[in-house]
One Martini backbone bead per residue (centre of mass of N, CA, C, O) as a GRO file, in nm:
protein
  477
    1MET     BB    1   5.263   1.704  -0.747
    2ALA     BB    2   4.958   1.557  -0.784
    3PHE     BB    3   4.818   1.363  -1.058
    4LEU     BB    4   4.567   1.222  -1.257
    5LEU     BB    5   4.710   1.358  -1.508
    6ASP     BB    6   4.908   1.376  -1.754
    7THR     BB    7   4.993   1.561  -2.020
    8ALA     BB    8   4.953   1.345  -2.238
    9ALA     BB    9   4.666   1.261  -2.154
   10ALA     BB   10   4.534   1.536  -2.183
   11ARG     BB   11   4.596   1.579  -2.482
   12ALA     BB   12   4.441   1.331  -2.583
   13LEU     BB   13   4.164   1.425  -2.489
   14VAL     BB   14   4.147   1.697  -2.644
   15ARG     BB   15   4.196   1.565  -2.937
   16THR     BB   16   3.897   1.454  -2.951
   17GLY     BB   17   3.799   1.758  -2.897
   18ARG     BB   18   3.657   2.064  -2.831
   19PHE     BB   19   3.391   1.928  -2.676
   20LEU     BB   20   3.579   1.816  -2.454
   21LEU     BB   21   3.470   1.875  -2.123
   22ALA     BB   22   3.745   1.871  -1.918
   23LEU     BB   23   3.851   1.838  -1.589
   24LEU     BB   24   4.204   1.906  -1.517
   25VAL     BB   25   4.293   1.797  -1.205
   26GLY     BB   26   4.421   1.764  -0.912
   27ALA     BB   27   4.413   1.556  -0.616
   28ALA     BB   28   4.621   1.766  -0.485
   29LEU     BB   29   4.829   1.934  -0.316
   30ALA     BB   30   5.162   1.988  -0.280
   31ASP     BB   31   5.150   1.834   0.021
   32GLY     BB   32   4.900   1.613  -0.014
   33SER     BB   33   4.670   1.782   0.095
   34PRO     BB   34   4.370   1.883   0.148
   35ALA     BB   35   4.158   2.122   0.106
   36PRO     BB   36   3.995   2.351   0.261
   37SER     BB   37   3.691   2.423   0.344
   38VAL     BB   38   3.431   2.686   0.243
   39PRO     BB   39   3.175   2.752   0.401
   40ALA     BB   40   2.891   2.883   0.442
   41LYS     BB   41   2.716   3.090   0.602
   42PRO     BB   42   2.457   3.119   0.778
   43GLY     BB   43   2.228   3.245   0.542
   44GLU     BB   44   2.401   3.262   0.293
   45ARG     BB   45   2.392   3.373  -0.012
   46PRO     BB   46   2.434   3.374  -0.317
   47ARG     BB   47   2.617   3.582  -0.506
   48PHE     BB   48   2.402   3.513  -0.722
   49GLU     BB   49   2.079   3.597  -0.865
   50LEU     BB   50   1.755   3.474  -1.032
   51PRO     BB   51   1.484   3.613  -1.065
   52PRO     BB   52   1.185   3.606  -1.169
   53GLY     BB   53   1.191   3.781  -1.488
   54GLU     BB   54   1.485   3.808  -1.511
   55LYS     BB   55   1.787   3.874  -1.726
   56TYR     BB   56   1.969   3.909  -1.467
   57PHE     BB   57   2.176   3.911  -1.242
   58GLN     BB   58   2.193   3.949  -0.883
   59ALA     BB   59   2.358   4.208  -0.672
   60ASN     BB   60   2.286   4.391  -0.415
   61GLY     BB   61   2.005   4.477  -0.572
   62ARG     BB   62   2.145   4.434  -0.860
   63SER     BB   63   2.170   4.437  -1.197
   64VAL     BB   64   2.410   4.227  -1.376
   65PHE     BB   65   2.683   4.231  -1.586
   66VAL     BB   66   2.887   3.958  -1.668
   67LEU     BB   67   3.223   3.846  -1.657
   68GLY     BB   68   3.408   3.565  -1.817
   69ARG     BB   69   3.498   3.204  -1.798
   70ASN     BB   70   3.669   2.887  -1.920
   71PRO     BB   71   3.845   2.722  -1.719
   72ALA     BB   72   4.172   2.549  -1.738
   73GLY     BB   73   4.342   2.263  -1.571
   74MET     BB   74   4.571   2.038  -1.389
   75ASN     BB   75   4.518   2.215  -1.122
   76PRO     BB   76   4.434   2.424  -0.870
   77GLN     BB   77   4.653   2.639  -0.933
   78ALA     BB   78   4.559   2.704  -1.219
   79TYR     BB   79   4.291   2.825  -1.119
   80GLU     BB   80   4.404   3.039  -0.941
   81ASP     BB   81   4.531   3.197  -1.176
   82HIS     BB   82   4.273   3.255  -1.330
   83PHE     BB   83   4.128   3.403  -1.098
   84ARG     BB   84   4.328   3.631  -1.063
   85HIS     BB   85   4.297   3.750  -1.348
   86ALA     BB   86   3.992   3.790  -1.345
   87ALA     BB   87   3.969   3.982  -1.102
   88ALA     BB   88   4.164   4.202  -1.218
   89ALA     BB   89   3.956   4.244  -1.479
   90GLY     BB   90   3.645   4.225  -1.351
   91GLU     BB   91   3.565   3.945  -1.311
   92SER     BB   92   3.281   3.700  -1.183
   93PHE     BB   93   3.254   3.444  -1.396
   94MET     BB   94   3.242   3.079  -1.380
   95ARG     BB   95   3.273   2.808  -1.614
   96ILE     BB   96   3.278   2.471  -1.492
   97HIS     BB   97   3.409   2.147  -1.569
   98PHE     BB   98   3.274   1.857  -1.391
   99THR     BB   99   3.357   1.574  -1.604
  100PHE     BB  100   3.577   1.404  -1.522
  101ILE     BB  101   3.658   1.048  -1.565
  102PRO     BB  102   3.825   0.829  -1.406
  103PRO     BB  103   3.970   0.551  -1.383
  104GLY     BB  104   3.741   0.330  -1.204
  105GLU     BB  105   3.477   0.472  -1.203
  106PRO     BB  106   3.175   0.417  -1.110
  107ALA     BB  107   2.865   0.413  -1.184
  108GLY     BB  108   2.729   0.699  -1.004
  109GLU     BB  109   3.003   0.792  -0.911
  110ILE     BB  110   3.272   0.970  -0.722
  111ASP     BB  111   3.578   1.049  -0.707
  112ALA     BB  112   3.751   1.144  -0.430
  113GLY     BB  113   3.989   1.296  -0.561
  114MET     BB  114   3.819   1.484  -0.738
  115LEU     BB  115   3.659   1.619  -0.513
  116THR     BB  116   3.900   1.745  -0.374
  117SER     BB  117   3.987   1.920  -0.616
  118TRP     BB  118   3.716   2.066  -0.661
  119ASP     BB  119   3.707   2.196  -0.386
  120ALA     BB  120   3.964   2.363  -0.432
  121VAL     BB  121   3.850   2.532  -0.663
  122LEU     BB  122   3.611   2.656  -0.501
  123ASP     BB  123   3.782   2.787  -0.285
  124ALA     BB  124   3.929   2.980  -0.480
  125ALA     BB  125   3.679   3.129  -0.578
  126GLU     BB  126   3.607   3.243  -0.300
  127ARG     BB  127   3.867   3.407  -0.251
  128HIS     BB  128   3.787   3.581  -0.531
  129GLN     BB  129   3.478   3.635  -0.552
  130LEU     BB  130   3.344   3.405  -0.732
  131ALA     BB  131   3.137   3.280  -0.969
  132VAL     BB  132   2.967   2.954  -1.025
  133LEU     BB  133   2.913   2.731  -1.310
  134PRO     BB  134   2.838   2.411  -1.312
  135VAL     BB  135   2.940   2.136  -1.513
  136LEU     BB  136   2.798   1.783  -1.505
  137GLY     BB  137   2.781   1.736  -1.826
  138VAL     BB  138   2.884   1.560  -2.142
  139TRP     BB  139   2.861   1.452  -2.465
  140ALA     BB  140   3.127   1.286  -2.526
  141ASP     BB  141   3.053   1.051  -2.318
  142TRP     BB  142   2.770   1.010  -2.523
  143ASN     BB  143   2.953   0.930  -2.782
  144ASP     BB  144   3.013   0.679  -3.058
  145GLY     BB  145   3.053   0.785  -3.373
  146SER     BB  146   2.809   0.684  -3.573
  147ASN     BB  147   2.794   0.993  -3.716
  148GLN     BB  148   3.099   1.085  -3.770
  149GLU     BB  149   3.226   1.188  -3.533
  150ALA     BB  150   3.530   1.315  -3.407
  151TRP     BB  151   3.394   1.317  -3.106
  152HIS     BB  152   3.449   1.051  -2.864
  153ARG     BB  153   3.380   0.859  -2.521
  154TRP     BB  154   3.212   0.593  -2.477
  155ASP     BB  155   3.454   0.381  -2.444
  156HIS     BB  156   3.519   0.537  -2.143
  157ASN     BB  157   3.246   0.487  -2.013
  158PRO     BB  158   3.116   0.348  -1.716
  159PHE     BB  159   2.817   0.307  -1.845
  160ASN     BB  160   2.934   0.107  -2.022
  161ILE     BB  161   2.907  -0.230  -2.062
  162GLU     BB  162   3.217  -0.261  -2.146
  163ARG     BB  163   3.279  -0.114  -1.841
  164GLY     BB  164   3.041  -0.225  -1.636
  165GLY     BB  165   2.782  -0.107  -1.717
  166PRO     BB  166   2.423  -0.054  -1.805
  167ALA     BB  167   2.488   0.042  -2.113
  168LYS     BB  168   2.460  -0.006  -2.464
  169ARG     BB  169   2.363   0.298  -2.501
  170PRO     BB  170   2.365   0.637  -2.474
  171GLY     BB  171   2.041   0.688  -2.490
  172GLU     BB  172   1.969   0.566  -2.202
  173LEU     BB  173   1.984   0.833  -2.045
  174PHE     BB  174   1.677   0.928  -2.133
  175ASP     BB  175   1.557   0.686  -1.995
  176ASP     BB  176   1.394   0.437  -1.802
  177THR     BB  177   1.688   0.361  -1.642
  178LEU     BB  178   1.967   0.271  -1.478
  179CYS     BB  179   2.142   0.482  -1.602
  180ARG     BB  180   1.975   0.731  -1.517
  181LYS     BB  181   1.966   0.675  -1.216
  182LEU     BB  182   2.277   0.695  -1.170
  183TRP     BB  183   2.317   0.979  -1.287
  184LEU     BB  184   2.123   1.125  -1.090
  185LYS     BB  185   2.281   1.046  -0.840
  186ARG     BB  186   2.534   1.203  -0.915
  187LEU     BB  187   2.401   1.477  -0.934
  188GLU     BB  188   2.297   1.488  -0.640
  189THR     BB  189   2.575   1.482  -0.508
  190PHE     BB  190   2.675   1.752  -0.604
  191VAL     BB  191   2.449   1.933  -0.494
  192ALA     BB  192   2.465   1.851  -0.194
  193ARG     BB  193   2.770   1.931  -0.156
  194TRP     BB  194   2.739   2.249  -0.293
  195SER     BB  195   2.484   2.416  -0.184
  196HIS     BB  196   2.648   2.589   0.045
  197ARG     BB  197   2.782   2.754  -0.174
  198ARG     BB  198   2.819   3.080  -0.273
  199ALA     BB  199   2.949   3.050  -0.559
  200ILE     BB  200   2.701   2.910  -0.639
  201VAL     BB  201   2.454   3.018  -0.913
  202GLY     BB  202   2.417   2.733  -1.056
  203TRP     BB  203   2.302   2.472  -1.304
  204GLU     BB  204   2.477   2.268  -1.543
  205PHE     BB  205   2.394   1.944  -1.626
  206PHE     BB  206   2.439   1.997  -1.952
  207SER     BB  207   2.647   1.979  -2.245
  208GLU     BB  208   2.523   1.933  -2.543
  209LEU     BB  209   2.269   1.727  -2.585
  210ASP     BB  210   2.243   1.693  -2.908
  211LEU     BB  211   2.528   1.507  -2.917
  212VAL     BB  212   2.394   1.267  -2.828
  213THR     BB  213   2.351   0.954  -2.891
  214GLY     BB  214   2.001   0.959  -2.971
  215ALA     BB  215   1.907   1.235  -2.978
  216THR     BB  216   1.613   1.423  -2.903
  217GLU     BB  217   1.396   1.656  -2.834
  218GLU     BB  218   1.212   1.488  -2.648
  219ARG     BB  219   1.426   1.340  -2.476
  220ALA     BB  220   1.574   1.593  -2.371
  221ALA     BB  221   1.331   1.725  -2.229
  222LYS     BB  222   1.264   1.494  -2.030
  223PHE     BB  223   1.539   1.472  -1.898
  224SER     BB  224   1.548   1.767  -1.793
  225GLU     BB  225   1.311   1.739  -1.597
  226ARG     BB  226   1.447   1.531  -1.414
  227ALA     BB  227   1.705   1.687  -1.345
  228ALA     BB  228   1.571   1.942  -1.228
  229ALA     BB  229   1.421   1.798  -0.997
  230VAL     BB  230   1.671   1.701  -0.847
  231ILE     BB  231   1.799   1.976  -0.795
  232ARG     BB  232   1.557   2.120  -0.648
  233ALA     BB  233   1.551   1.909  -0.412
  234ALA     BB  234   1.874   1.956  -0.325
  235ASP     BB  235   1.832   2.279  -0.333
  236PRO     BB  236   1.760   2.524  -0.102
  237TRP     BB  237   1.806   2.784  -0.309
  238LYS     BB  238   1.699   2.746  -0.597
  239ARG     BB  239   1.869   2.750  -0.831
  240PRO     BB  240   1.936   2.785  -1.142
  241VAL     BB  241   1.862   2.604  -1.448
  242THR     BB  242   2.059   2.422  -1.703
  243ALA     BB  243   2.111   2.368  -2.060
  244SER     BB  244   2.279   2.270  -2.365
  245GLN     BB  245   2.377   2.347  -2.693
  246ALA     BB  246   2.515   2.348  -2.986
  247GLY     BB  247   2.595   2.638  -3.057
  248ILE     BB  248   2.287   2.760  -3.224
  249ASN     BB  249   2.110   2.554  -3.141
  250GLY     BB  250   1.732   2.486  -3.139
  251TRP     BB  251   1.508   2.339  -2.915
  252PRO     BB  252   1.200   2.426  -2.820
  253LYS     BB  253   1.132   2.201  -2.605
  254LEU     BB  254   1.386   2.268  -2.440
  255LEU     BB  255   1.409   2.587  -2.420
  256GLY     BB  256   1.091   2.603  -2.324
  257SER     BB  257   1.132   2.460  -2.075
  258PRO     BB  258   1.087   2.463  -1.724
  259ALA     BB  259   1.369   2.333  -1.663
  260LEU     BB  260   1.471   2.611  -1.786
  261ASP     BB  261   1.564   2.925  -1.661
  262PHE     BB  262   1.800   2.926  -1.867
  263ILE     BB  263   1.981   2.998  -2.174
  264GLY     BB  264   2.204   2.891  -2.419
  265VAL     BB  265   2.511   2.982  -2.604
  266HIS     BB  266   2.763   2.859  -2.874
  267PRO     BB  267   2.947   3.068  -3.045
  268TYR     BB  268   3.098   2.987  -3.361
  269ALA     BB  269   3.257   3.164  -3.650
  270ASP     BB  270   3.255   2.954  -3.836
  271GLY     BB  271   3.186   2.975  -4.161
  272VAL     BB  272   2.962   3.212  -4.263
  273PHE     BB  273   3.097   3.426  -4.051
  274GLY     BB  274   3.417   3.440  -4.074
  275GLY     BB  275   3.477   3.551  -3.756
  276ARG     BB  276   3.204   3.714  -3.678
  277LEU     BB  277   3.130   3.707  -3.359
  278ASP     BB  278   2.963   3.959  -3.303
  279ASP     BB  279   2.731   3.897  -3.497
  280LEU     BB  280   2.653   3.620  -3.375
  281ILE     BB  281   2.581   3.714  -3.093
  282LEU     BB  282   2.362   3.916  -3.160
  283SER     BB  283   2.171   3.722  -3.319
  284SER     BB  284   2.142   3.477  -3.116
  285VAL     BB  285   2.048   3.621  -2.861
  286ARG     BB  286   1.801   3.774  -2.979
  287ASP     BB  287   1.654   3.526  -3.080
  288ARG     BB  288   1.609   3.396  -2.798
  289LEU     BB  289   1.458   3.627  -2.667
  290ARG     BB  290   1.217   3.623  -2.864
  291LYS     BB  291   1.131   3.315  -2.840
  292TYR     BB  292   1.155   3.270  -2.493
  293GLY     BB  293   1.203   3.500  -2.263
  294LYS     BB  294   1.487   3.429  -2.157
  295PRO     BB  295   1.765   3.407  -2.027
  296VAL     BB  296   2.100   3.460  -2.172
  297LEU     BB  297   2.379   3.247  -2.207
  298LEU     BB  298   2.720   3.273  -2.254
  299GLY     BB  299   2.904   2.992  -2.250
  300GLU     BB  300   3.063   2.987  -2.535
  301CYS     BB  301   3.347   3.092  -2.754
  302GLY     BB  302   3.459   3.174  -3.103
  303LEU     BB  303   3.618   3.211  -3.405
  304ASN     BB  304   3.681   2.894  -3.363
  305SER     BB  305   3.635   2.543  -3.301
  306ALA     BB  306   3.906   2.474  -3.366
  307PRO     BB  307   4.204   2.417  -3.323
  308PRO     BB  308   4.482   2.650  -3.279
  309ARG     BB  309   4.568   2.583  -3.612
  310GLY     BB  310   4.540   2.816  -3.856
  311THR     BB  311   4.344   3.005  -3.727
  312LEU     BB  312   4.196   3.294  -3.613
  313GLU     BB  313   4.302   3.264  -3.317
  314VAL     BB  314   4.618   3.315  -3.451
  315ALA     BB  315   4.593   3.579  -3.550
  316ALA     BB  316   4.746   3.882  -3.538
  317ARG     BB  317   4.432   4.034  -3.487
  318ALA     BB  318   4.235   3.873  -3.292
  319GLU     BB  319   4.189   4.072  -3.051
  320VAL     BB  320   3.981   4.243  -3.203
  321GLY     BB  321   3.760   4.029  -3.238
  322ILE     BB  322   3.730   3.973  -2.934
  323ARG     BB  323   3.653   4.256  -2.849
  324HIS     BB  324   3.398   4.275  -3.015
  325ALA     BB  325   3.254   4.036  -2.872
  326ILE     BB  326   3.241   4.153  -2.586
  327TRP     BB  327   3.074   4.408  -2.665
  328ALA     BB  328   2.837   4.266  -2.801
  329ALA     BB  329   2.735   4.120  -2.550
  330LEU     BB  330   2.668   4.377  -2.382
  331VAL     BB  331   2.434   4.461  -2.623
  332SER     BB  332   2.250   4.191  -2.668
  333GLY     BB  333   2.115   4.062  -2.373
  334ALA     BB  334   2.302   3.917  -2.221
  335MET     BB  335   2.425   3.816  -1.905
  336ASN     BB  336   2.709   3.788  -2.060
  337GLY     BB  337   3.078   3.778  -2.107
  338ARG     BB  338   3.324   3.641  -2.319
  339MET     BB  339   3.368   3.312  -2.288
  340LEU     BB  340   3.610   3.163  -2.371
  341TRP     BB  341   3.822   2.892  -2.475
  342TRP     BB  342   4.124   2.882  -2.585
  343GLN     BB  343   4.206   3.137  -2.384
  344ASP     BB  344   4.145   2.945  -2.092
  345GLY     BB  345   4.361   2.664  -2.133
  346TYR     BB  346   4.325   2.475  -2.393
  347ASP     BB  347   4.587   2.570  -2.539
  348GLN     BB  348   4.802   2.392  -2.388
  349PHE     BB  349   4.730   2.123  -2.563
  350GLU     BB  350   4.829   2.297  -2.844
  351LYS     BB  351   5.062   2.504  -2.816
  352ALA     BB  352   4.943   2.824  -2.853
  353ASP     BB  353   4.966   3.065  -2.651
  354LEU     BB  354   4.697   3.251  -2.553
  355SER     BB  355   4.612   3.320  -2.259
  356ARG     BB  356   4.822   3.552  -2.175
  357HIS     BB  357   4.683   3.761  -2.394
  358TYR     BB  358   4.372   3.752  -2.225
  359HIS     BB  359   4.349   3.847  -1.928
  360GLY     BB  360   4.247   4.168  -2.012
  361ALA     BB  361   4.007   4.170  -2.231
  362ALA     BB  362   3.760   4.275  -2.016
  363ALA     BB  363   3.836   4.537  -1.858
  364ALA     BB  364   3.692   4.768  -2.009
  365ALA     BB  365   3.404   4.652  -1.985
  366ALA     BB  366   3.398   4.641  -1.675
  367THR     BB  367   3.424   4.946  -1.636
  368PHE     BB  368   3.171   5.034  -1.800
  369VAL     BB  369   2.953   4.856  -1.607
  370ARG     BB  370   3.018   4.977  -1.354
  371GLY     BB  371   2.721   5.055  -1.170
  372VAL     BB  372   2.518   4.923  -1.358
  373ASP     BB  373   2.172   4.891  -1.386
  374HIS     BB  374   1.996   4.621  -1.565
  375GLN     BB  375   1.719   4.668  -1.496
  376GLY     BB  376   1.513   4.638  -1.783
  377PHE     BB  377   1.689   4.556  -1.996
  378ALA     BB  378   1.679   4.604  -2.359
  379PRO     BB  379   1.650   4.602  -2.671
  380VAL     BB  380   1.729   4.871  -2.906
  381SER     BB  381   1.630   5.035  -3.162
  382CYS     BB  382   1.840   5.126  -3.452
  383GLY     BB  383   2.004   5.364  -3.655
  384LEU     BB  384   2.260   5.331  -3.904
  385SER     BB  385   2.514   5.398  -4.057
  386ALA     BB  386   2.678   5.254  -4.324
  387GLY     BB  387   2.961   5.233  -4.138
  388LEU     BB  388   2.786   5.050  -3.930
  389LYS     BB  389   2.794   4.850  -3.635
  390GLY     BB  390   2.548   4.738  -3.385
  391ALA     BB  391   2.417   4.832  -3.047
  392VAL     BB  392   2.134   4.859  -2.812
  393ILE     BB  393   2.078   4.901  -2.454
  394GLY     BB  394   1.777   4.936  -2.237
  395HIS     BB  395   1.589   5.226  -2.140
  396ASP     BB  396   1.420   5.530  -2.058
  397GLN     BB  397   1.700   5.623  -1.880
  398ALA     BB  398   1.910   5.398  -1.995
  399ARG     BB  399   2.209   5.339  -2.207
  400LEU     BB  400   2.386   5.109  -2.430
  401GLY     BB  401   2.664   5.130  -2.668
  402TRP     BB  402   2.792   4.966  -2.977
  403PHE     BB  403   3.041   5.042  -3.235
  404ARG     BB  404   3.150   4.964  -3.575
  405ASP     BB  405   3.344   4.918  -3.829
  406VAL     BB  406   3.265   4.747  -4.118
  407ARG     BB  407   3.585   4.703  -4.192
  408CYS     BB  408   3.636   4.559  -3.905
  409GLU     BB  409   3.745   4.259  -4.024
  410PRO     BB  410   3.802   3.965  -4.120
  411PRO     BB  411   4.139   3.878  -4.092
  412ASP     BB  412   4.259   4.193  -4.010
  413TRP     BB  413   4.119   4.427  -3.870
  414PRO     BB  414   4.104   4.719  -3.961
  415MET     BB  415   4.229   5.053  -3.859
  416ARG     BB  416   4.032   5.343  -3.912
  417PRO     BB  417   3.928   5.640  -3.956
  418MET     BB  418   3.612   5.770  -3.823
  419THR     BB  419   3.355   5.970  -3.979
  420GLY     BB  420   3.023   6.077  -3.989
  421GLN     BB  421   2.869   5.918  -3.768
  422SER     BB  422   2.539   5.766  -3.683
  423VAL     BB  423   2.265   5.751  -3.434
  424THR     BB  424   1.920   5.632  -3.423
  425MET     BB  425   1.650   5.684  -3.176
  426ASN     BB  426   1.418   5.623  -2.967
  427ALA     BB  427   1.312   5.892  -2.726
  428PRO     BB  428   1.242   6.015  -2.439
  429GLY     BB  429   1.193   6.330  -2.379
  430HIS     BB  430   1.447   6.601  -2.422
  431PHE     BB  431   1.720   6.492  -2.276
  432TRP     BB  432   2.059   6.371  -2.333
  433ARG     BB  433   2.350   6.189  -2.233
  434ALA     BB  434   2.667   6.146  -2.400
  435GLU     BB  435   2.919   5.896  -2.342
  436PHE     BB  436   3.244   5.824  -2.451
  437PHE     BB  437   3.431   5.515  -2.539
  438ASP     BB  438   3.716   5.323  -2.524
  439PRO     BB  439   3.742   4.977  -2.576
  440VAL     BB  440   4.047   4.945  -2.500
  441THR     BB  441   4.056   5.131  -2.217
  442GLY     BB  442   3.771   5.262  -2.094
  443ARG     BB  443   3.779   5.556  -2.170
  444SER     BB  444   3.691   5.870  -2.179
  445VAL     BB  445   3.620   6.091  -2.489
  446GLY     BB  446   3.344   6.223  -2.415
  447GLN     BB  447   3.066   6.467  -2.429
  448ARG     BB  448   2.700   6.518  -2.478
  449ARG     BB  449   2.416   6.698  -2.560
  450LEU     BB  450   2.082   6.581  -2.627
  451ALA     BB  451   1.816   6.635  -2.849
  452VAL     BB  452   1.487   6.580  -2.885
  453GLN     BB  453   1.329   6.496  -3.200
  454GLY     BB  454   1.037   6.440  -3.125
  455GLU     BB  455   1.111   6.084  -3.084
  456ASP     BB  456   1.420   6.144  -3.145
  457VAL     BB  457   1.771   6.055  -3.138
  458ARG     BB  458   2.089   6.193  -3.225
  459ILE     BB  459   2.418   6.044  -3.274
  460ASP     BB  460   2.720   6.198  -3.304
  461LEU     BB  461   3.011   6.069  -3.370
  462PRO     BB  462   3.316   6.053  -3.300
  463GLU     BB  463   3.614   5.996  -3.369
  464PHE     BB  464   3.733   5.666  -3.479
  465GLN     BB  465   3.878   5.332  -3.413
  466GLY     BB  466   3.688   5.047  -3.491
  467SER     BB  467   3.549   5.151  -3.198
  468LEU     BB  468   3.248   5.242  -2.992
  469ALA     BB  469   3.125   5.371  -2.687
  470VAL     BB  470   2.803   5.427  -2.507
  471ARG     BB  471   2.654   5.643  -2.260
  472LEU     BB  472   2.311   5.683  -2.161
  473GLN     BB  473   2.127   5.975  -2.021
  474ARG     BB  474   1.856   6.092  -1.883
  475LEU     BB  475   1.768   6.438  -1.785
  476GLU     BB  476   1.452   6.426  -1.837
  477PRO     BB  477   1.109   6.354  -1.822
   0.00000   0.00000   0.00000
């Protein structure tokens, strides 16, 4: 098999930092021939759509909460393997970084070999009936390290004047310059080439704009308006457009701009959250929903942003923390969940061997939400016993909840029997049915009929260890 980068080169790229989002794929298939393209049928709509005013993707007339990942690999076959595992686990959404620029690629153009490989990746996604959000630009290529950042690739960027490009500084990307003109031309090429593909469900034109050297809130917002206009003019399906910031950073002029149809969040739980990724997801997603009223995409996340050497990502019971995070996303109000980083392929460059342990991490959550129409779902206020953390989402007819033991936290995530816990919330009607589920297996562990007292309903939880999920259905008007 032919590769554009050997393993040593790939490892060197990734070691420039966790935020270097490079797609490392082969230039051809094993026999050296390009993959056949799988064009959409005439009139065939994208796999998911995001109608104005909706907070979730829609598929087949239903609003759906999707689970997915940030796959990474050295060749199209590696992505095929990721897609196979994802589909088997009930995942349907892939956020893929089409950002690697091979040596010799002129500014504003796209290497033909990379396009062939990327087409092969998208063909594979189509075969597995997966939706794809392509990421078409990344901050590390536009950071010169002048603010003491550990991760920067401006010296390798073909737009750099030292590499024969038009720009003396990375920030010229934001202004009315030849640099921006050529970059937007490159963006338009991607959109025009792939707009026929049913797998493409949106466009993330840039990841973590705020980390570009010279970025300001105003410059990023204006640049986003230009980029979004290019995409909307080139895409006949008018798919939704977004760009992201690092971590949970939020520039109101950017996130509130009409250029972004939905907004992202990249929670990594190092620092003050101490690995409590579930808490961080719940707080950051709901904060964005309150502030901007737009759909919120969980773009990427992790227990720690650093390479997985001695961090919580490689802790003995890290899978418990990851499971908490997946279920927290489900009840946070986010459009999607899972979306791990180190567990989806980037571990291979650090010899951490994480990916194979997380192939089925979202399977139970996927089973839990299968068939649930999320249209109109929004966060629901609830009162929790002192021993619980968690949240509820839904509307006046149906709700979903997830709760965990407050003691089940990093670094050890202990699992102990929990009894005598309850949840109280406002609820219309006279009776509701509560069905309880084990978040590890996705299996029902019992149900009961609940009577509304006054305007509230109280849910006495059965005994559980670690966490518990509940599906609520109103029984009477």
